[in-house]
DRENTOR-360373 format. One record per residue (C-alpha): residue in three letters; residue number from 0; x, y, z. Coordinates in steps of 0.001 Angstrom, whole numbers, plus 500000, padded with zeros to 6 digits. Example, Ala and Ser with C-alpha at 12.3 -4.5 7.8 and 13.67 -1.06 7.14 Angstrom:
# DRENTOR-360373
rec code->ALA; pos->0; xx->512300; yy->495500; zz->507800
rec code->SER; pos->1; xx->513670; yy->498940; zz->507140
***
This chain:
# DRENTOR-360373
rec code->MET; pos->0; xx->500185; yy->499812; zz->500127
rec code->ILE; pos->1; xx->501418; yy->503303; zz->499005
rec code->ASN; pos->2; xx->500543; yy->506709; zz->501094
rec code->ASP; pos->3; xx->502038; yy->509972; zz->499896
rec code->GLN; pos->4; xx->503021; yy->512821; zz->502153
rec code->SER; pos->5; xx->503615; yy->515205; zz->499065
rec code->CYS; pos->6; xx->505051; yy->518900; zz->499434
rec code->THR; pos->7; xx->507750; yy->520864; zz->497363
rec code->SER; pos->8; xx->510298; yy->518095; zz->497625
rec code->ARG; pos->9; xx->514198; yy->518385; zz->497140
rec code->LEU; pos->10; xx->514421; yy->514748; zz->498153
rec code->ARG; pos->11; xx->512042; yy->511619; zz->497172
rec code->LEU; pos->12; xx->512118; yy->508913; zz->499734
rec code->LEU; pos->13; xx->510556; yy->505600; zz->499284
rec code->VAL; pos->14; xx->509834; yy->504169; zz->502716
rec code->LEU; pos->15; xx->509567; yy->500262; zz->502738
rec code->THR; pos->16; xx->507722; yy->499236; zz->506047
rec code->GLY; pos->17; xx->505852; yy->496199; zz->507387
rec code->THR; pos->18; xx->503178; yy->498383; zz->509271
rec code->ASP; pos->19; xx->500387; yy->500330; zz->508450
rec code->ALA; pos->20; xx->499039; yy->503602; zz->509694
rec code->ALA; pos->21; xx->496471; yy->501560; zz->511657
rec code->GLU; pos->22; xx->498727; yy->499531; zz->514088
rec code->ALA; pos->23; xx->501805; yy->501749; zz->513792
rec code->LEU; pos->24; xx->500949; yy->503404; zz->517667
rec code->HIS; pos->25; xx->500716; yy->500005; zz->518866
rec code->HIS; pos->26; xx->503731; yy->498131; zz->518050
rec code->GLY; pos->27; xx->507355; yy->498986; zz->518472
rec code->THR; pos->28; xx->508525; yy->499192; zz->515324
rec code->GLY; pos->29; xx->505628; yy->501179; zz->514071
rec code->LEU; pos->30; xx->506024; yy->503460; zz->516759
rec code->ARG; pos->31; xx->509607; yy->504082; zz->515383
rec code->VAL; pos->32; xx->508652; yy->504630; zz->511678
rec code->HIS; pos->33; xx->505656; yy->506955; zz->513043
rec code->HIS; pos->34; xx->507719; yy->509327; zz->515304
rec code->LEU; pos->35; xx->510996; yy->509146; zz->512753
rec code->LEU; pos->36; xx->509354; yy->509826; zz->509289
rec code->HIS; pos->37; xx->506578; yy->512375; zz->511079
rec code->ARG; pos->38; xx->509462; yy->514726; zz->512300
rec code->LEU; pos->39; xx->511588; yy->514539; zz->508930
rec code->PRO; pos->40; xx->511853; yy->518038; zz->507567
rec code->PRO; pos->41; xx->509436; yy->519139; zz->504666
rec code->SER; pos->42; xx->512454; yy->518922; zz->502014
rec code->TYR; pos->43; xx->511356; yy->515629; zz->501899
rec code->GLU; pos->44; xx->508281; yy->513700; zz->499588
rec code->ILE; pos->45; xx->508013; yy->510625; zz->501331
rec code->THR; pos->46; xx->506204; yy->507516; zz->499629
rec code->ILE; pos->47; xx->505570; yy->504828; zz->502155
rec code->PHE; pos->48; xx->505050; yy->501322; zz->500975
rec code->SER; pos->49; xx->503473; yy->499023; zz->503547
rec code->ALA; pos->50; xx->504406; yy->495337; zz->502801
rec code->GLN; pos->51; xx->502016; yy->493989; zz->505531
rec code->ARG; pos->52; xx->498967; yy->493974; zz->503124
rec code->TYR; pos->53; xx->500774; yy->491642; zz->500625
rec code->VAL; pos->54; xx->501304; yy->489043; zz->503555
rec code->SER; pos->55; xx->498712; yy->486895; zz->505566
rec code->PRO; pos->56; xx->498764; yy->484607; zz->508377
rec code->GLN; pos->57; xx->497424; yy->481940; zz->506125
rec code->THR; pos->58; xx->500228; yy->482666; zz->503628
rec code->LEU; pos->59; xx->502958; yy->482358; zz->506656
rec code->HIS; pos->60; xx->501311; yy->478977; zz->507755
rec code->SER; pos->61; xx->499978; yy->477275; zz->505007
rec code->SER; pos->62; xx->502387; yy->474272; zz->504849
rec code->SER; pos->63; xx->501594; yy->470888; zz->505731
rec code->PRO; pos->64; xx->502937; yy->468887; zz->509213
rec code->LEU; pos->65; xx->505056; yy->467211; zz->506708
rec code->GLN; pos->66; xx->506519; yy->469965; zz->504740
rec code->ARG; pos->67; xx->507402; yy->471802; zz->508393
rec code->LEU; pos->68; xx->509120; yy->468950; zz->509198
rec code->ARG; pos->69; xx->511012; yy->468384; zz->506466
rec code->SER; pos->70; xx->511809; yy->472449; zz->506183
rec code->SER; pos->71; xx->513197; yy->472123; zz->509808
rec code->PHE; pos->72; xx->516135; yy->470070; zz->508062
rec code->GLN; pos->73; xx->516843; yy->472473; zz->505568
rec code->PHE; pos->74; xx->518254; yy->475761; zz->505237
rec code->HIS; pos->75; xx->515993; yy->478389; zz->503723
rec code->HIS; pos->76; xx->515260; yy->482376; zz->503353
rec code->PRO; pos->77; xx->515649; yy->483414; zz->507002
rec code->TYR; pos->78; xx->512367; yy->485901; zz->506284
rec code->HIS; pos->79; xx->509324; yy->485136; zz->504300
rec code->HIS; pos->80; xx->509484; yy->486230; zz->500897
rec code->GLU; pos->81; xx->506003; yy->487419; zz->498976
rec code->PRO; pos->82; xx->506296; yy->487359; zz->495260
rec code->GLU; pos->83; xx->503276; yy->489791; zz->494811
rec code->CYS; pos->84; xx->504914; yy->491977; zz->497600
rec code->GLN; pos->85; xx->508040; yy->492229; zz->495568
rec code->ARG; pos->86; xx->506209; yy->492493; zz->492231
rec code->ALA; pos->87; xx->504291; yy->495493; zz->493931
rec code->PHE; pos->88; xx->507352; yy->497045; zz->495336
rec code->ASP; pos->89; xx->509888; yy->496742; zz->492033
rec code->ARG; pos->90; xx->506510; yy->498435; zz->489955
rec code->ALA; pos->91; xx->506625; yy->501470; zz->492581
rec code->LEU; pos->92; xx->510241; yy->502148; zz->491963
rec code->ARG; pos->93; xx->509808; yy->501967; zz->488173
rec code->ASP; pos->94; xx->506458; yy->504318; zz->488131
rec code->ARG; pos->95; xx->508395; yy->507337; zz->490325
rec code->SER; pos->96; xx->511666; yy->508541; zz->490325
rec code->PHE; pos->97; xx->512908; yy->508341; zz->493844
rec code->ASP; pos->98; xx->516147; yy->509222; zz->495357
rec code->ALA; pos->99; xx->516674; yy->506567; zz->498107
rec code->VAL; pos->100; xx->514688; yy->503979; zz->499247
rec code->LEU; pos->101; xx->514547; yy->503143; zz->503314
rec code->VAL; pos->102; xx->514095; yy->500162; zz->504561
rec code->MET; pos->103; xx->512464; yy->499838; zz->507926
rec code->GLY; pos->104; xx->513231; yy->496314; zz->509518
rec code->VAL; pos->105; xx->516129; yy->493777; zz->508967
rec code->ASP; pos->106; xx->513219; yy->491023; zz->507750
rec code->LEU; pos->107; xx->512528; yy->493736; zz->504430
rec code->LEU; pos->108; xx->515927; yy->493843; zz->503128
rec code->HIS; pos->109; xx->515633; yy->491293; zz->500626
rec code->TYR; pos->110; xx->512991; yy->492907; zz->498842
rec code->THR; pos->111; xx->515511; yy->495620; zz->497768
rec code->GLU; pos->112; xx->517651; yy->493541; zz->495652
rec code->ASN; pos->113; xx->516280; yy->495231; zz->492373
rec code->CYS; pos->114; xx->516758; yy->498542; zz->493416
rec code->ASP; pos->115; xx->518963; yy->501257; zz->491514
rec code->VAL; pos->116; xx->518795; yy->503855; zz->493930
rec code->PRO; pos->117; xx->520936; yy->504059; zz->497108
rec code->VAL; pos->118; xx->519379; yy->501916; zz->500011
rec code->ILE; pos->119; xx->519388; yy->503147; zz->503675
rec code->ALA; pos->120; xx->518549; yy->500363; zz->506188
rec code->ASP; pos->121; xx->517103; yy->500831; zz->509556
rec code->LEU; pos->122; xx->517373; yy->497326; zz->510864
rec code->VAL; pos->123; xx->516166; yy->498065; zz->514542
rec code->ASP; pos->124; xx->517969; yy->494991; zz->516153
rec code->GLU; pos->125; xx->520742; yy->492952; zz->515151
rec code->PRO; pos->126; xx->518947; yy->489403; zz->514238
rec code->VAL; pos->127; xx->521965; yy->487112; zz->515340
rec code->LEU; pos->128; xx->522731; yy->488580; zz->518700
rec code->ALA; pos->129; xx->519221; yy->488423; zz->519366
rec code->ALA; pos->130; xx->518797; yy->484700; zz->518382
rec code->LEU; pos->131; xx->521960; yy->483688; zz->520506
rec code->ARG; pos->132; xx->520587; yy->485225; zz->523403
rec code->GLU; pos->133; xx->517224; yy->483050; zz->523035
rec code->MET; pos->134; xx->519535; yy->479932; zz->522535
rec code->ARG; pos->135; xx->520548; yy->480616; zz->525885
rec code->VAL; pos->136; xx->517248; yy->480674; zz->527696
rec code->GLU; pos->137; xx->516174; yy->477814; zz->525503
rec code->GLY; pos->138; xx->519108; yy->475346; zz->526937
rec code->LEU; pos->139; xx->519349; yy->472078; zz->525031
rec code->SER; pos->140; xx->516039; yy->471847; zz->523264
rec code->ALA; pos->141; xx->514269; yy->471456; zz->519825
rec code->SER; pos->142; xx->513994; yy->475395; zz->520096
rec code->ALA; pos->143; xx->517660; yy->476019; zz->520630
rec code->LEU; pos->144; xx->518283; yy->473635; zz->517488
rec code->ARG; pos->145; xx->515895; yy->475632; zz->515523
rec code->LEU; pos->146; xx->517912; yy->478859; zz->516607
rec code->VAL; pos->147; xx->521264; yy->477393; zz->515668
rec code->LYS; pos->148; xx->519307; yy->476523; zz->512306
rec code->ARG; pos->149; xx->518156; yy->480315; zz->511779
rec code->VAL; pos->150; xx->521878; yy->481626; zz->513031
rec code->PHE; pos->151; xx->523236; yy->479888; zz->509882
rec code->GLU; pos->152; xx->520432; yy->481350; zz->507627
rec code->LEU; pos->153; xx->521227; yy->484433; zz->508750
rec code->PHE; pos->154; xx->524640; yy->484942; zz->508095
rec code->PRO; pos->155; xx->524613; yy->484774; zz->504307
rec code->TYR; pos->156; xx->521198; yy->487032; zz->504214
rec code->LEU; pos->157; xx->522799; yy->489958; zz->506510
rec code->ARG; pos->158; xx->526269; yy->489869; zz->504364
rec code->ARG; pos->159; xx->524675; yy->490105; zz->501052
rec code->ASN; pos->160; xx->521883; yy->492528; zz->502061
rec code->CYS; pos->161; xx->523720; yy->494821; zz->504243
rec code->ARG; pos->162; xx->526677; yy->495347; zz->501710
rec code->ARG; pos->163; xx->524368; yy->496426; zz->499090
rec code->ALA; pos->164; xx->522838; yy->499125; zz->501258
rec code->ARG; pos->165; xx->524668; yy->502580; zz->501360
rec code->HIS; pos->166; xx->524264; yy->502570; zz->505559
rec code->CYS; pos->167; xx->522451; yy->500685; zz->508321
rec code->MET; pos->168; xx->521372; yy->501638; zz->511435
rec code->LEU; pos->169; xx->520613; yy->499830; zz->514756
rec code->VAL; pos->170; xx->518932; yy->501096; zz->518001
rec code->SER; pos->171; xx->522138; yy->500089; zz->520297
rec code->GLU; pos->172; xx->526142; yy->499948; zz->520143
rec code->GLN; pos->173; xx->526046; yy->496535; zz->521216
rec code->ASP; pos->174; xx->523858; yy->495505; zz->518102
rec code->ALA; pos->175; xx->525991; yy->498006; zz->516162
rec code->ARG; pos->176; xx->529278; yy->495969; zz->516993
rec code->TRP; pos->177; xx->527698; yy->492616; zz->516211
rec code->LEU; pos->178; xx->526691; yy->493769; zz->512729
rec code->ARG; pos->179; xx->530096; yy->495257; zz->512152
rec code->ARG; pos->180; xx->532166; yy->491888; zz->512929
rec code->LEU; pos->181; xx->529422; yy->490168; zz->510793
rec code->VAL; pos->182; xx->529682; yy->492513; zz->507945
rec code->PRO; pos->183; xx->532990; yy->493529; zz->507744
rec code->GLY; pos->184; xx->533297; yy->497322; zz->506332
rec code->VAL; pos->185; xx->529145; yy->497918; zz->506423
rec code->ALA; pos->186; xx->528569; yy->501232; zz->507022
rec code->VAL; pos->187; xx->527011; yy->501490; zz->510465
rec code->SER; pos->188; xx->525140; yy->504305; zz->512849
rec code->VAL; pos->189; xx->523580; yy->503807; zz->516130
rec code->LEU; pos->190; xx->519756; yy->505771; zz->515926
rec code->PRO; pos->191; xx->518243; yy->505092; zz->519143
rec code->ASN; pos->192; xx->514586; yy->505073; zz->520094
rec code->GLY; pos->193; xx->513032; yy->507918; zz->521358
rec code->VAL; pos->194; xx->509795; yy->508641; zz->523463
rec code->ASP; pos->195; xx->506989; yy->511151; zz->523313
rec code->ALA; pos->196; xx->507237; yy->513166; zz->526196
rec code->ASP; pos->197; xx->504311; yy->515345; zz->525431
rec code->PHE; pos->198; xx->502145; yy->512368; zz->525508
rec code->PHE; pos->199; xx->503938; yy->509852; zz->528051
rec code->HIS; pos->200; xx->503343; yy->512311; zz->531069
rec code->PRO; pos->201; xx->502202; yy->512100; zz->534270
rec code->ALA; pos->202; xx->498501; yy->513267; zz->534648
rec code->GLY; pos->203; xx->498451; yy->513385; zz->538515
rec code->LEU; pos->204; xx->496455; yy->509515; zz->539097
rec code->PRO; pos->205; xx->496888; yy->508370; zz->542446
rec code->VAL; pos->206; xx->499876; yy->505349; zz->542898
rec code->ASN; pos->207; xx->498659; yy->502252; zz->544317
rec code->PRO; pos->208; xx->501564; yy->501337; zz->546511
rec code->HIS; pos->209; xx->501177; yy->497736; zz->546056
rec code->GLU; pos->210; xx->501300; yy->497190; zz->542176
rec code->ILE; pos->211; xx->503822; yy->495880; zz->540047
rec code->VAL; pos->212; xx->503441; yy->496766; zz->536164
rec code->PHE; pos->213; xx->504955; yy->494819; zz->533306
rec code->SER; pos->214; xx->504008; yy->496012; zz->529629
rec code->GLY; pos->215; xx->504750; yy->495100; zz->525984
rec code->ILE; pos->216; xx->503199; yy->492956; zz->523052
rec code->MET; pos->217; xx->502563; yy->489869; zz->525230
rec code->GLY; pos->218; xx->502684; yy->487617; zz->521912
rec code->PHE; pos->219; xx->506455; yy->488715; zz->521426
rec code->SER; pos->220; xx->508494; yy->485709; zz->522669
rec code->PRO; pos->221; xx->511064; yy->487733; zz->524746
rec code->ASN; pos->222; xx->507960; yy->489056; zz->526524
rec code->ILE; pos->223; xx->506546; yy->485550; zz->527185
rec code->ALA; pos->224; xx->509865; yy->484265; zz->528247
rec code->ALA; pos->225; xx->510219; yy->487388; zz->530938
rec code->ALA; pos->226; xx->506883; yy->487119; zz->532155
rec code->GLN; pos->227; xx->507507; yy->483437; zz->532892
rec code->TYR; pos->228; xx->510611; yy->484274; zz->534390
rec code->PHE; pos->229; xx->509010; yy->486931; zz->536889
rec code->ALA; pos->230; xx->506258; yy->484720; zz->537822
rec code->SER; pos->231; xx->508219; yy->481465; zz->538547
rec code->GLN; pos->232; xx->511332; yy->483081; zz->540372
rec code->ILE; pos->233; xx->510907; yy->486286; zz->541442
rec code->PHE; pos->234; xx->507266; yy->487083; zz->542059
rec code->PRO; pos->235; xx->506712; yy->484200; zz->544759
rec code->ARG; pos->236; xx->510229; yy->485887; zz->546597
rec code->ILE; pos->237; xx->508030; yy->489244; zz->546460
rec code->ARG; pos->238; xx->504880; yy->488020; zz->547453
rec code->ALA; pos->239; xx->506769; yy->486143; zz->550401
rec code->ALA; pos->240; xx->507981; yy->489691; zz->551761
rec code->LEU; pos->241; xx->504434; yy->491652; zz->550630
rec code->PRO; pos->242; xx->501584; yy->489116; zz->550311
rec code->ALA; pos->243; xx->499495; yy->492308; zz->549565
rec code->CYS; pos->244; xx->501046; yy->492809; zz->546217
rec code->HIS; pos->245; xx->499579; yy->492713; zz->542914
rec code->TRP; pos->246; xx->501253; yy->492387; zz->539435
rec code->SER; pos->247; xx->499721; yy->493575; zz->535891
rec code->ILE; pos->248; xx->500933; yy->492476; zz->532740
rec code->VAL; pos->249; xx->499652; yy->494651; zz->530211
rec code->GLY; pos->250; xx->500014; yy->494714; zz->526496
rec code->GLY; pos->251; xx->498022; yy->493015; zz->523178
rec code->SER; pos->252; xx->498196; yy->489559; zz->521905
rec code->PRO; pos->253; xx->498813; yy->487687; zz->525051
rec code->SER; pos->254; xx->500178; yy->483828; zz->524614
rec code->PRO; pos->255; xx->498361; yy->481304; zz->525919
rec code->GLU; pos->256; xx->501398; yy->481045; zz->528334
rec code->ILE; pos->257; xx->501069; yy->484596; zz->528945
rec code->GLN; pos->258; xx->497011; yy->484130; zz->529756
rec code->ALA; pos->259; xx->497714; yy->481229; zz->532107
rec code->LEU; pos->260; xx->499520; yy->483479; zz->534391
rec code->ALA; pos->261; xx->496180; yy->485013; zz->535590
rec code->GLY; pos->262; xx->495326; yy->484519; zz->538981
rec code->PRO; pos->263; xx->494422; yy->486178; zz->542147
rec code->ASN; pos->264; xx->497103; yy->488769; zz->542442
rec code->VAL; pos->265; xx->498080; yy->488625; zz->538977
rec code->ARG; pos->266; xx->495894; yy->490537; zz->536184
rec code->VAL; pos->267; xx->496490; yy->489630; zz->532374
rec code->THR; pos->268; xx->494760; yy->492843; zz->530593
rec code->GLY; pos->269; xx->495305; yy->492132; zz->527229
rec code->PHE; pos->270; xx->495287; yy->495180; zz->524464
rec code->VAL; pos->271; xx->494555; yy->498452; zz->526335
rec code->PRO; pos->272; xx->493786; yy->501692; zz->524325
rec code->ASP; pos->273; xx->495803; yy->503595; zz->526656
rec code->LEU; pos->274; xx->498764; yy->502411; zz->528786
rec code->ARG; pos->275; xx->499519; yy->505507; zz->530713
rec code->PRO; pos->276; xx->497103; yy->504912; zz->533675
rec code->TYR; pos->277; xx->498597; yy->501438; zz->533959
rec code->LEU; pos->278; xx->502243; yy->503243; zz->534109
rec code->GLU; pos->279; xx->500955; yy->505997; zz->536342
rec code->GLN; pos->280; xx->499438; yy->503929; zz->539038
rec code->ALA; pos->281; xx->502147; yy->501370; zz->539175
rec code->ALA; pos->282; xx->504470; yy->501495; zz->542128
rec code->VAL; pos->283; xx->507339; yy->499907; zz->540299
rec code->ILE; pos->284; xx->507613; yy->499147; zz->536579
rec code->VAL; pos->285; xx->509483; yy->495663; zz->535962
rec code->SER; pos->286; xx->511585; yy->494452; zz->532606
rec code->PRO; pos->287; xx->512826; yy->491351; zz->533619
rec code->LEU; pos->288; xx->513767; yy->490371; zz->530104
rec code->VAL; pos->289; xx->515965; yy->486967; zz->529705
rec code->SER; pos->290; xx->516161; yy->487271; zz->525663
rec code->GLY; pos->291; xx->515731; yy->489387; zz->522895
rec code->GLY; pos->292; xx->517612; yy->492614; zz->521511
rec code->GLY; pos->293; xx->517664; yy->496261; zz->520713
rec code->MET; pos->294; xx->516129; yy->498949; zz->522677
rec code->LYS; pos->295; xx->513183; yy->498831; zz->525272
rec code->ASN; pos->296; xx->510612; yy->501343; zz->524441
rec code->LYS; pos->297; xx->508789; yy->500104; zz->527826
rec code->ILE; pos->298; xx->511793; yy->501608; zz->529789
rec code->LEU; pos->299; xx->511358; yy->505016; zz->528169
rec code->GLU; pos->300; xx->507743; yy->505020; zz->528433
rec code->ALA; pos->301; xx->508134; yy->504417; zz->531915
rec code->TRP; pos->302; xx->510707; yy->506903; zz->532562
rec code->ALA; pos->303; xx->508872; yy->509721; zz->530601
rec code->MET; pos->304; xx->506139; yy->508930; zz->533373
rec code->ALA; pos->305; xx->508493; yy->509338; zz->535949
rec code->LYS; pos->306; xx->508539; yy->505561; zz->537133
rec code->ALA; pos->307; xx->510845; yy->503640; zz->539079
rec code->VAL; pos->308; xx->512287; yy->500803; zz->537249
rec code->VAL; pos->309; xx->513621; yy->497401; zz->537972
rec code->ALA; pos->310; xx->515193; yy->495162; zz->535083
rec code->THR; pos->311; xx->517910; yy->492698; zz->534231
rec code->PRO; pos->312; xx->521139; yy->494045; zz->532418
rec code->LEU; pos->313; xx->519369; yy->492677; zz->529161
rec code->GLY; pos->314; xx->516424; yy->494555; zz->529946
rec code->CYS; pos->315; xx->517745; yy->498016; zz->530081
rec code->ALA; pos->316; xx->520095; yy->497120; zz->527221
rec code->GLY; pos->317; xx->520832; yy->499965; zz->524615
rec code->ILE; pos->318; xx->519497; yy->502604; zz->527073
rec code->ASP; pos->319; xx->521327; yy->505248; zz->528959
rec code->GLY; pos->320; xx->520365; yy->503238; zz->532649
rec code->HIS; pos->321; xx->522734; yy->503356; zz->535764
rec code->ASP; pos->322; xx->521959; yy->501583; zz->538741
rec code->GLY; pos->323; xx->520825; yy->503556; zz->541787
rec code->VAL; pos->324; xx->520721; yy->506697; zz->539659
rec code->ASN; pos->325; xx->517742; yy->506364; zz->537267
rec code->LEU; pos->326; xx->516687; yy->502546; zz->537458
rec code->LEU; pos->327; xx->517834; yy->499537; zz->539633
rec code->ILE; pos->328; xx->519737; yy->496550; zz->537640
rec code->ALA; pos->329; xx->519219; yy->493305; zz->538954
rec code->ARG; pos->330; xx->521335; yy->490341; zz->537954
rec code->ASN; pos->331; xx->519573; yy->487228; zz->539384
rec code->ALA; pos->332; xx->515841; yy->486361; zz->540778
rec code->SER; pos->333; xx->516585; yy->487311; zz->544342
rec code->GLU; pos->334; xx->517955; yy->490496; zz->543587
rec code->PHE; pos->335; xx->515289; yy->491365; zz->541602
rec code->ALA; pos->336; xx->512738; yy->490633; zz->544001
rec code->ALA; pos->337; xx->514962; yy->492118; zz->547013
rec code->LYS; pos->338; xx->515606; yy->495232; zz->544936
rec code->THR; pos->339; xx->511516; yy->495510; zz->543664
rec code->VAL; pos->340; xx->510477; yy->495156; zz->547425
rec code->HIS; pos->341; xx->512470; yy->497659; zz->548360
rec code->LEU; pos->342; xx->511135; yy->500409; zz->546265
rec code->LEU; pos->343; xx->507799; yy->498751; zz->547398
rec code->THR; pos->344; xx->508602; yy->499906; zz->550861
rec code->HIS; pos->345; xx->510994; yy->502886; zz->550073
rec code->PRO; pos->346; xx->508289; yy->504932; zz->548151
rec code->GLU; pos->347; xx->510263; yy->507985; zz->548304
rec code->GLU; pos->348; xx->513455; yy->506100; zz->546826
rec code->ALA; pos->349; xx->510787; yy->504955; zz->543763
rec code->LEU; pos->350; xx->510067; yy->509055; zz->543426
rec code->ARG; pos->351; xx->513833; yy->509878; zz->543130
rec code->LEU; pos->352; xx->514554; yy->507455; zz->540634
rec code->GLY; pos->353; xx->511316; yy->508362; zz->538378
rec code->CYS; pos->354; xx->512369; yy->512167; zz->538765
rec code->CYS; pos->355; xx->516053; yy->511131; zz->537595
rec code->ALA; pos->356; xx->514698; yy->508606; zz->534833
rec code->GLN; pos->357; xx->512369; yy->511814; zz->533400
rec code->GLN; pos->358; xx->515699; yy->513905; zz->533521
rec code->THR; pos->359; xx->517409; yy->511187; zz->531559
rec code->VAL; pos->360; xx->514455; yy->511373; zz->528754
rec code->ALA; pos->361; xx->514244; yy->514718; zz->528574
rec code->ALA; pos->362; xx->517933; yy->515238; zz->528190
rec code->ASN; pos->363; xx->518748; yy->512510; zz->525735
rec code->TYR; pos->364; xx->515588; yy->510606; zz->524104
rec code->SER; pos->365; xx->513189; yy->513277; zz->522192
rec code->TRP; pos->366; xx->512312; yy->511971; zz->518992
rec code->ASP; pos->367; xx->513013; yy->515193; zz->517144
rec code->GLU; pos->368; xx->516393; yy->514670; zz->517997
rec code->LYS; pos->369; xx->516724; yy->511125; zz->516587
rec code->SER; pos->370; xx->514737; yy->511968; zz->513382
rec code->ALA; pos->371; xx->517171; yy->514979; zz->512974
rec code->ILE; pos->372; xx->520292; yy->512119; zz->512908
rec code->LEU; pos->373; xx->517926; yy->510061; zz->510769
rec code->ASP; pos->374; xx->517981; yy->513198; zz->508048
rec code->ARG; pos->375; xx->521700; yy->513277; zz->508351
rec code->ILE; pos->376; xx->522438; yy->509992; zz->507789
rec code->ILE; pos->377; xx->520113; yy->509864; zz->504722
rec code->ARG; pos->378; xx->521883; yy->513088; zz->503426
rec code->ASP; pos->379; xx->525260; yy->511742; zz->504319
rec code->ALA; pos->380; xx->524730; yy->508306; zz->502494
rec code->LEU; pos->381; xx->523491; yy->510102; zz->499205
rec code->SER; pos->382; xx->526117; yy->512500; zz->499272
rec code->ALA; pos->383; xx->528604; yy->509742; zz->499435
rec code->SER; pos->384; xx->526834; yy->507911; zz->496742
rec code->GLU; pos->385; xx->527212; yy->510923; zz->494354
rec code->LYS; pos->386; xx->531032; yy->510909; zz->494876
rec code->ARG; pos->387; xx->531274; yy->507496; zz->494020
rec code->PRO; pos->388; xx->532790; yy->506584; zz->490467
***
């Protein structure tokens, strides 16, 4: 689907994205696309090509059990490729004259193989690093073996497609370091996420002193693993110290594993139209991630609301977090429980952390600043392209 933001333009940009406008503000990558593009200067003429309309769940899961079993022993393209989407994208490139293509997501980069204009790739997360982290969680299992296979499928995909791109962007320095190792010579910049501090701002709602909140898309495997870790190893320790405490798991698409966690002291909300009241009324926000990659929007949103956060090292990876300054970092389950109990029983400490966190957001995580970085990366990539013989 193509959507134009027309203006008197000097730079014609075709943006390839996997999200559409309807879901943009309810999805991590969609939020990034929305805020970065809407803040680019008016000198851009932006055409958005959404790949989502060409891929249906039926297409992704139409193979038979026998085909899926056979596939598990074969190496494949690591991301779904839809021929109809490829034809439509190639047609869009032919029908209009573009100065550059901006790809929003590593899973779409293969559609640019026929591009004859410079490609700038916002990979968001480095997928090999994310897969290796998930393998550590899975241990020796069939899922871990599938992840090993996926890693070997990703190597040639990244090398082929990232070398074709003029410039690649990732949300954290750790992700960028991994890509530089995997694809030597690739041009890489770190483009962190921002947060809309005008939207995520306290409204004066009262705090429930017993309330703990974990938010995110609850069909996303790293969030499922995080919730299960918190439920099995952390929350029982917290309840042993504070029996009245309550935990809310807030976010859309809860998987069966997430739904099974609901109980007398655990609420699974499913999709909520507005996350802010849940954050504001919480005494503590938790980010107990043990797998996944990139930067965590959930922490930036909580920080903008001046909330105290307890996180694993991975749960706060890629952000300007300092233990004891603007959040608390816990390296194991007992430490996580103890630090959460400390904040629940010392609201003045939670308030101090929240105020420092809000100041961090104001200083470092403006979407205007991040969009200006994107503008500079695009223009520098085009300038370098023009200088090539």
